[in-house]
N, CA, C and O atoms as a GROMACS GRO file, in nm:
protein
  380
    1MET      N    1   0.072  -0.121  -0.015
    1MET     CA    2   0.013   0.019   0.001
    1MET      C    3   0.122   0.131  -0.012
    1MET      O    4   0.235   0.135   0.037
    2LYS      N    5   0.064   0.211  -0.086
    2LYS     CA    6   0.176   0.307  -0.082
    2LYS      C    7   0.080   0.415   0.037
    2LYS      O    8  -0.033   0.404   0.085
    3ASN      N    9   0.184   0.511   0.052
    3ASN     CA   10   0.186   0.634   0.149
    3ASN      C   11   0.159   0.600   0.295
    3ASN      O   12   0.119   0.680   0.380
    4TYR      N   13   0.190   0.448   0.316
    4TYR     CA   14   0.136   0.441   0.465
    4TYR      C   15   0.300   0.318   0.454
    4TYR      O   16   0.332   0.240   0.365
    5THR      N   17   0.357   0.345   0.562
    5THR     CA   18   0.464   0.235   0.611
    5THR      C   19   0.399   0.083   0.717
    5THR      O   20   0.292   0.078   0.779
    6GLN      N   21   0.479   0.001   0.709
    6GLN     CA   22   0.458  -0.072   0.817
    6GLN      C   23   0.433  -0.043   0.940
    6GLN      O   24   0.343  -0.098   1.003
    7LYS      N   25   0.521   0.061   0.995
    7LYS     CA   26   0.538   0.130   1.132
    7LYS      C   27   0.349   0.177   1.141
    7LYS      O   28   0.270   0.115   1.213
    8ASP      N   29   0.314   0.281   1.062
    8ASP     CA   30   0.211   0.301   1.086
    8ASP      C   31   0.072   0.229   1.096
    8ASP      O   32  -0.013   0.252   1.182
    9ILE      N   33   0.064   0.126   0.979
    9ILE     CA   34   0.030   0.007   0.991
    9ILE      C   35   0.015  -0.038   1.166
    9ILE      O   36  -0.088  -0.029   1.233
   10ILE      N   37   0.103  -0.071   1.197
   10ILE     CA   38   0.130  -0.158   1.302
   10ILE      C   39   0.091  -0.066   1.439
   10ILE      O   40   0.051  -0.122   1.541
   11THR      N   41   0.099   0.017   1.434
   11THR     CA   42   0.088   0.179   1.536
   11THR      C   43  -0.109   0.165   1.518
   11THR      O   44  -0.179   0.121   1.610
   12MET      N   45  -0.165   0.212   1.383
   12MET     CA   46  -0.322   0.216   1.420
   12MET      C   47  -0.401   0.115   1.388
   12MET      O   48  -0.522   0.131   1.375
   13PHE      N   49  -0.330  -0.022   1.369
   13PHE     CA   50  -0.431  -0.167   1.372
   13PHE      C   51  -0.352  -0.236   1.470
   13PHE      O   52  -0.361  -0.359   1.461
   14SER      N   53  -0.259  -0.183   1.586
   14SER     CA   54  -0.230  -0.273   1.714
   14SER      C   55  -0.351  -0.316   1.821
   14SER      O   56  -0.329  -0.392   1.916
   15GLY      N   57  -0.476  -0.260   1.794
   15GLY     CA   58  -0.574  -0.320   1.881
   15GLY      C   59  -0.687  -0.412   1.804
   15GLY      O   60  -0.788  -0.463   1.852
   16LEU      N   61  -0.633  -0.417   1.657
   16LEU     CA   62  -0.719  -0.487   1.600
   16LEU      C   63  -0.650  -0.618   1.533
   16LEU      O   64  -0.530  -0.617   1.505
   17CYS      N   65  -0.715  -0.707   1.515
   17CYS     CA   66  -0.681  -0.813   1.476
   17CYS      C   67  -0.782  -0.891   1.354
   17CYS      O   68  -0.901  -0.862   1.358
   18CYS      N   69  -0.736  -0.986   1.248
   18CYS     CA   70  -0.868  -1.106   1.233
   18CYS      C   71  -0.976  -1.124   1.317
   18CYS      O   72  -0.940  -1.147   1.432
   19SER      N   73  -1.078  -1.123   1.303
   19SER     CA   74  -1.200  -1.228   1.333
   19SER      C   75  -1.182  -1.353   1.364
   19SER      O   76  -1.206  -1.424   1.461
   20ARG      N   77  -1.118  -1.370   1.232
   20ARG     CA   78  -1.124  -1.529   1.189
   20ARG      C   79  -1.006  -1.606   1.265
   20ARG      O   80  -1.025  -1.683   1.360
   21CYS      N   81  -0.879  -1.575   1.211
   21CYS     CA   82  -0.782  -1.632   1.232
   21CYS      C   83  -0.665  -1.561   1.348
   21CYS      O   84  -0.545  -1.585   1.362
   22LYS      N   85  -0.751  -1.469   1.419
   22LYS     CA   86  -0.660  -1.347   1.496
   22LYS      C   87  -0.532  -1.337   1.449
   22LYS      O   88  -0.452  -1.368   1.538
   23ASN      N   89  -0.483  -1.307   1.351
   23ASN     CA   90  -0.354  -1.268   1.249
   23ASN      C   91  -0.362  -1.120   1.243
   23ASN      O   92  -0.460  -1.051   1.215
   24GLU      N   93  -0.217  -1.077   1.282
   24GLU     CA   94  -0.235  -0.927   1.277
   24GLU      C   95  -0.256  -0.910   1.160
   24GLU      O   96  -0.238  -0.996   1.074
   25PHE      N   97  -0.319  -0.740   1.128
   25PHE     CA   98  -0.286  -0.681   0.999
   25PHE      C   99  -0.166  -0.660   0.959
   25PHE      O  100  -0.072  -0.663   1.038
   26SER      N  101  -0.149  -0.632   0.816
   26SER     CA  102   0.001  -0.583   0.773
   26SER      C  103  -0.026  -0.472   0.648
   26SER      O  104  -0.140  -0.438   0.616
   27LYS      N  105   0.060  -0.436   0.600
   27LYS     CA  106   0.043  -0.320   0.504
   27LYS      C  107  -0.002  -0.379   0.377
   27LYS      O  108  -0.048  -0.302   0.293
   28ASP      N  109   0.005  -0.515   0.348
   28ASP     CA  110  -0.046  -0.612   0.232
   28ASP      C  111  -0.166  -0.614   0.255
   28ASP      O  112  -0.236  -0.639   0.156
   29SER      N  113  -0.244  -0.589   0.394
   29SER     CA  114  -0.377  -0.611   0.387
   29SER      C  115  -0.474  -0.513   0.334
   29SER      O  116  -0.593  -0.527   0.304
   30ILE      N  117  -0.374  -0.383   0.329
   30ILE     CA  118  -0.494  -0.322   0.281
   30ILE      C  119  -0.489  -0.217   0.126
   30ILE      O  120  -0.418  -0.117   0.115
   31GLU      N  121  -0.574  -0.266   0.028
   31GLU     CA  122  -0.584  -0.232  -0.096
   31GLU      C  123  -0.617  -0.084  -0.131
   31GLU      O  124  -0.728  -0.067  -0.082
   32ILE      N  125  -0.586   0.008  -0.177
   32ILE     CA  126  -0.606   0.158  -0.192
   32ILE      C  127  -0.683   0.136  -0.290
   32ILE      O  128  -0.645   0.077  -0.391
   33LEU      N  129  -0.845   0.199  -0.267
   33LEU     CA  130  -0.945   0.175  -0.411
   33LEU      C  131  -0.947   0.301  -0.471
   33LEU      O  132  -0.907   0.316  -0.587
   34ASP      N  133  -0.998   0.416  -0.388
   34ASP     CA  134  -0.983   0.541  -0.452
   34ASP      C  135  -0.921   0.616  -0.341
   34ASP      O  136  -0.917   0.582  -0.223
   35LYS      N  137  -0.856   0.760  -0.415
   35LYS     CA  138  -0.819   0.852  -0.314
   35LYS      C  139  -0.846   0.982  -0.328
   35LYS      O  140  -0.876   1.000  -0.446
   36GLU      N  141  -0.851   1.085  -0.265
   36GLU     CA  142  -0.877   1.211  -0.256
   36GLU      C  143  -0.801   1.310  -0.156
   36GLU      O  144  -0.852   1.336  -0.047
   37ASN      N  145  -0.679   1.366  -0.192
   37ASN     CA  146  -0.616   1.391  -0.115
   37ASN      C  147  -0.592   1.370   0.015
   37ASN      O  148  -0.471   1.355   0.002
   38ASP      N  149  -0.610   1.356   0.129
   38ASP     CA  150  -0.561   1.269   0.267
   38ASP      C  151  -0.662   1.146   0.282
   38ASP      O  152  -0.618   1.047   0.341
   39THR      N  153  -0.814   1.144   0.227
   39THR     CA  154  -0.925   1.052   0.262
   39THR      C  155  -0.877   0.938   0.147
   39THR      O  156  -0.866   0.975   0.030
   40MET      N  157  -0.856   0.832   0.176
   40MET     CA  158  -0.853   0.708   0.078
   40MET      C  159  -0.988   0.611   0.122
   40MET      O  160  -1.054   0.638   0.222
   41ILE      N  161  -1.013   0.515   0.047
   41ILE     CA  162  -1.138   0.457   0.039
   41ILE      C  163  -1.056   0.282   0.045
   41ILE      O  164  -1.022   0.256  -0.071
   42CYS      N  165  -1.033   0.213   0.100
   42CYS     CA  166  -0.964   0.115   0.052
   42CYS      C  167  -1.018  -0.046   0.133
   42CYS      O  168  -1.097  -0.038   0.228
   43ARG      N  169  -0.982  -0.143   0.100
   43ARG     CA  170  -1.028  -0.258   0.080
   43ARG      C  171  -0.940  -0.318   0.224
   43ARG      O  172  -0.823  -0.291   0.251
   44LEU      N  173  -1.011  -0.386   0.287
   44LEU     CA  174  -0.906  -0.500   0.449
   44LEU      C  175  -0.922  -0.613   0.441
   44LEU      O  176  -1.036  -0.661   0.443
   45SER      N  177  -0.834  -0.673   0.432
   45SER     CA  178  -0.857  -0.814   0.437
   45SER      C  179  -0.709  -0.886   0.482
   45SER      O  180  -0.600  -0.835   0.457
   46CYS      N  181  -0.725  -0.996   0.544
   46CYS     CA  182  -0.655  -1.064   0.632
   46CYS      C  183  -0.578  -1.161   0.473
   46CYS      O  184  -0.626  -1.232   0.384
   47LYS      N  185  -0.455  -1.116   0.503
   47LYS     CA  186  -0.367  -1.219   0.404
   47LYS      C  187  -0.352  -1.354   0.455
   47LYS      O  188  -0.341  -1.438   0.366
   48LYS      N  189  -0.350  -1.395   0.560
   48LYS     CA  190  -0.303  -1.501   0.653
   48LYS      C  191  -0.485  -1.624   0.602
   48LYS      O  192  -0.465  -1.715   0.522
   49CYS      N  193  -0.583  -1.611   0.638
   49CYS     CA  194  -0.683  -1.661   0.612
   49CYS      C  195  -0.772  -1.630   0.504
   49CYS      O  196  -0.854  -1.719   0.477
   50GLY      N  197  -0.776  -1.524   0.434
   50GLY     CA  198  -0.811  -1.416   0.303
   50GLY      C  199  -0.930  -1.383   0.353
   50GLY      O  200  -1.009  -1.368   0.260
   51LYS      N  201  -0.996  -1.358   0.497
   51LYS     CA  202  -1.114  -1.302   0.556
   51LYS      C  203  -1.123  -1.172   0.491
   51LYS      O  204  -1.044  -1.087   0.532
   52ASP      N  205  -1.201  -1.140   0.400
   52ASP     CA  206  -1.228  -0.996   0.327
   52ASP      C  207  -1.291  -0.886   0.437
   52ASP      O  208  -1.410  -0.915   0.432
   53PHE      N  209  -1.284  -0.815   0.499
   53PHE     CA  210  -1.353  -0.706   0.573
   53PHE      C  211  -1.442  -0.592   0.516
   53PHE      O  212  -1.502  -0.505   0.578
   54GLY      N  213  -1.435  -0.613   0.380
   54GLY     CA  214  -1.496  -0.466   0.277
   54GLY      C  215  -1.406  -0.352   0.284
   54GLY      O  216  -1.284  -0.352   0.297
   55GLU      N  217  -1.478  -0.265   0.274
   55GLU     CA  218  -1.435  -0.137   0.228
   55GLU      C  219  -1.412  -0.049   0.368
   55GLU      O  220  -1.501  -0.044   0.453
   56ILE      N  221  -1.283   0.021   0.384
   56ILE     CA  222  -1.257   0.077   0.546
   56ILE      C  223  -1.248   0.250   0.479
   56ILE      O  224  -1.229   0.254   0.357
   57LEU      N  225  -1.254   0.332   0.521
   57LEU     CA  226  -1.228   0.475   0.512
   57LEU      C  227  -1.097   0.546   0.594
   57LEU      O  228  -1.109   0.550   0.716
   58PHE      N  229  -1.025   0.580   0.560
   58PHE     CA  230  -0.915   0.615   0.589
   58PHE      C  231  -0.909   0.776   0.586
   58PHE      O  232  -0.965   0.815   0.484
   59ASN      N  233  -0.867   0.866   0.651
   59ASN     CA  234  -0.846   0.989   0.681
   59ASN      C  235  -0.722   1.015   0.732
   59ASN      O  236  -0.703   1.033   0.852
   60PHE      N  237  -0.607   1.019   0.621
   60PHE     CA  238  -0.457   0.984   0.693
   60PHE      C  239  -0.386   1.144   0.618
   60PHE      O  240  -0.388   1.195   0.506
   61ASN      N  241  -0.328   1.178   0.751
   61ASN     CA  242  -0.260   1.292   0.697
   61ASN      C  243  -0.132   1.280   0.710
   61ASN      O  244  -0.094   1.260   0.825
   62LYS      N  245  -0.028   1.289   0.605
   62LYS     CA  246   0.070   1.241   0.572
   62LYS      C  247   0.190   1.334   0.609
   62LYS      O  248   0.308   1.307   0.584
   63LYS      N  249   0.150   1.433   0.664
   63LYS     CA  250   0.259   1.528   0.728
   63LYS      C  251   0.277   1.493   0.888
   63LYS      O  252   0.378   1.506   0.958
   64ALA      N  253   0.163   1.450   0.918
   64ALA     CA  254   0.152   1.404   1.066
   64ALA      C  255   0.280   1.309   1.103
   64ALA      O  256   0.315   1.211   1.037
   65ASP      N  257   0.347   1.359   1.225
   65ASP     CA  258   0.477   1.275   1.296
   65ASP      C  259   0.350   1.134   1.345
   65ASP      O  260   0.332   1.068   1.243
   66LYS      N  261   0.300   1.101   1.415
   66LYS     CA  262   0.259   1.008   1.467
   66LYS      C  263   0.090   0.984   1.466
   66LYS      O  264   0.000   1.064   1.491
   67HIS      N  265   0.087   0.877   1.436
   67HIS     CA  266  -0.063   0.838   1.378
   67HIS      C  267  -0.133   0.725   1.549
   67HIS      O  268  -0.075   0.635   1.610
   68THR      N  269  -0.198   0.754   1.560
   68THR     CA  270  -0.292   0.692   1.682
   68THR      C  271  -0.380   0.534   1.657
   68THR      O  272  -0.436   0.511   1.550
   69GLN      N  273  -0.380   0.465   1.738
   69GLN     CA  274  -0.456   0.334   1.713
   69GLN      C  275  -0.611   0.371   1.682
   69GLN      O  276  -0.667   0.470   1.727
   70LEU      N  277  -0.668   0.274   1.600
   70LEU     CA  278  -0.785   0.299   1.540
   70LEU      C  279  -0.865   0.179   1.646
   70LEU      O  280  -0.821   0.079   1.702
   71GLU      N  281  -0.980   0.231   1.642
   71GLU     CA  282  -1.098   0.177   1.714
   71GLU      C  283  -1.200   0.142   1.670
   71GLU      O  284  -1.261   0.210   1.586
   72ILE      N  285  -1.242   0.033   1.713
   72ILE     CA  286  -1.383  -0.010   1.629
   72ILE      C  287  -1.521   0.033   1.686
   72ILE      O  288  -1.579   0.025   1.794
   73ILE      N  289  -1.544   0.080   1.564
   73ILE     CA  290  -1.707   0.148   1.598
   73ILE      C  291  -1.825   0.035   1.568
   73ILE      O  292  -1.850  -0.012   1.457
   74GLU      N  293  -1.874   0.009   1.662
   74GLU     CA  294  -1.950  -0.102   1.679
   74GLU      C  295  -2.111  -0.027   1.573
   74GLU      O  296  -2.132   0.094   1.571
   75GLY      N  297  -2.197  -0.123   1.502
   75GLY     CA  298  -2.296  -0.085   1.407
   75GLY      C  299  -2.395  -0.106   1.498
   75GLY      O  300  -2.373  -0.115   1.619
   76PRO      N  301  -2.534  -0.118   1.433
   76PRO     CA  302  -2.643  -0.156   1.529
   76PRO      C  303  -2.620  -0.295   1.575
   76PRO      O  304  -2.533  -0.374   1.540
   77ASP      N  305  -2.711  -0.306   1.657
   77ASP     CA  306  -2.750  -0.470   1.731
   77ASP      C  307  -2.824  -0.596   1.593
   77ASP      O  308  -2.911  -0.578   1.508
   78ALA      N  309  -2.743  -0.715   1.628
   78ALA     CA  310  -2.823  -0.807   1.512
   78ALA      C  311  -2.946  -0.796   1.482
   78ALA      O  312  -2.998  -0.703   1.545
   79ILE      N  313  -2.998  -0.836   1.431
   79ILE     CA  314  -3.168  -0.881   1.397
   79ILE      C  315  -3.176  -0.983   1.493
   79ILE      O  316  -3.092  -1.074   1.501
   80ASN      N  317  -3.311  -0.965   1.591
   80ASN     CA  318  -3.328  -1.130   1.650
   80ASN      C  319  -3.472  -1.154   1.632
   80ASN      O  320  -3.530  -1.063   1.573
   81PHE      N  321  -3.522  -1.222   1.656
   81PHE     CA  322  -3.641  -1.305   1.683
   81PHE      C  323  -3.769  -1.210   1.649
   81PHE      O  324  -3.851  -1.204   1.557
   82ASP      N  325  -3.750  -1.150   1.750
   82ASP     CA  326  -3.873  -1.055   1.785
   82ASP      C  327  -3.880  -0.927   1.677
   82ASP      O  328  -3.992  -0.877   1.667
   83ASP      N  329  -3.777  -0.870   1.597
   83ASP     CA  330  -3.737  -0.804   1.483
   83ASP      C  331  -3.810  -0.808   1.374
   83ASP      O  332  -3.850  -0.719   1.298
   84VAL      N  333  -3.831  -0.987   1.377
   84VAL     CA  334  -3.846  -1.021   1.244
   84VAL      C  335  -4.026  -1.034   1.258
   84VAL      O  336  -4.101  -1.000   1.166
   85ILE      N  337  -4.064  -1.077   1.358
   85ILE     CA  338  -4.196  -1.128   1.396
   85ILE      C  339  -4.258  -0.958   1.388
   85ILE      O  340  -4.365  -0.939   1.330
   86ASP      N  341  -4.207  -0.880   1.429
   86ASP     CA  342  -4.256  -0.729   1.421
   86ASP      C  343  -4.226  -0.692   1.270
   86ASP      O  344  -4.317  -0.632   1.214
   87ALA      N  345  -4.108  -0.721   1.195
   87ALA     CA  346  -4.180  -0.706   1.049
   87ALA      C  347  -4.257  -0.741   0.976
   87ALA      O  348  -4.313  -0.682   0.884
   88ASN      N  349  -4.274  -0.929   1.043
   88ASN     CA  350  -4.390  -0.969   0.947
   88ASN      C  351  -4.550  -0.887   0.949
   88ASN      O  352  -4.630  -0.849   0.863
   89ARG      N  353  -4.544  -0.886   1.072
   89ARG     CA  354  -4.658  -0.794   1.120
   89ARG      C  355  -4.682  -0.652   1.041
   89ARG      O  356  -4.784  -0.605   0.991
   90PHE      N  357  -4.556  -0.606   1.048
   90PHE     CA  358  -4.591  -0.474   0.975
   90PHE      C  359  -4.614  -0.504   0.809
   90PHE      O  360  -4.691  -0.427   0.750
   91ILE      N  361  -4.560  -0.596   0.746
   91ILE     CA  362  -4.581  -0.603   0.624
   91ILE      C  363  -4.722  -0.670   0.561
   91ILE      O  364  -4.773  -0.667   0.449
   92LYS      N  365  -4.758  -0.731   0.689
   92LYS     CA  366  -4.895  -0.801   0.699
   92LYS      C  367  -4.991  -0.667   0.670
   92LYS      O  368  -5.040  -0.668   0.557
   93LYS      N  369  -5.023  -0.565   0.744
   93LYS     CA  370  -5.092  -0.441   0.732
   93LYS      C  371  -5.076  -0.365   0.615
   93LYS      O  372  -5.149  -0.275   0.572
   94LEU      N  373  -4.978  -0.410   0.571
   94LEU     CA  374  -4.961  -0.324   0.429
   94LEU      C  375  -5.054  -0.400   0.316
   94LEU      O  376  -5.108  -0.330   0.229
   95LYS      N  377  -5.074  -0.548   0.317
   95LYS     CA  378  -5.142  -0.613   0.216
   95LYS      C  379  -5.299  -0.574   0.267
   95LYS      O  380  -5.396  -0.614   0.202
   0.00000   0.00000   0.00000
């Protein structure tokens, strides 16, 4: 991956690992898909087991001397049984 060093990746990803095989991410784990100024859309994958984590967004200041560790931002809770029943009832009302 261009513009990032292995040291940058180790620092930013030090708290993260592959959820499947627990392998650490490396510079080769990130592929730049699109770039505009300091913002990059990248694909993250594990080079050990091949798990694809999809697209990630980096706002990377190349002039900064130090980069901080990335944090996981959790999404919404998974859909549960009650959600499915509620959706089914809602759809039935539409008919």
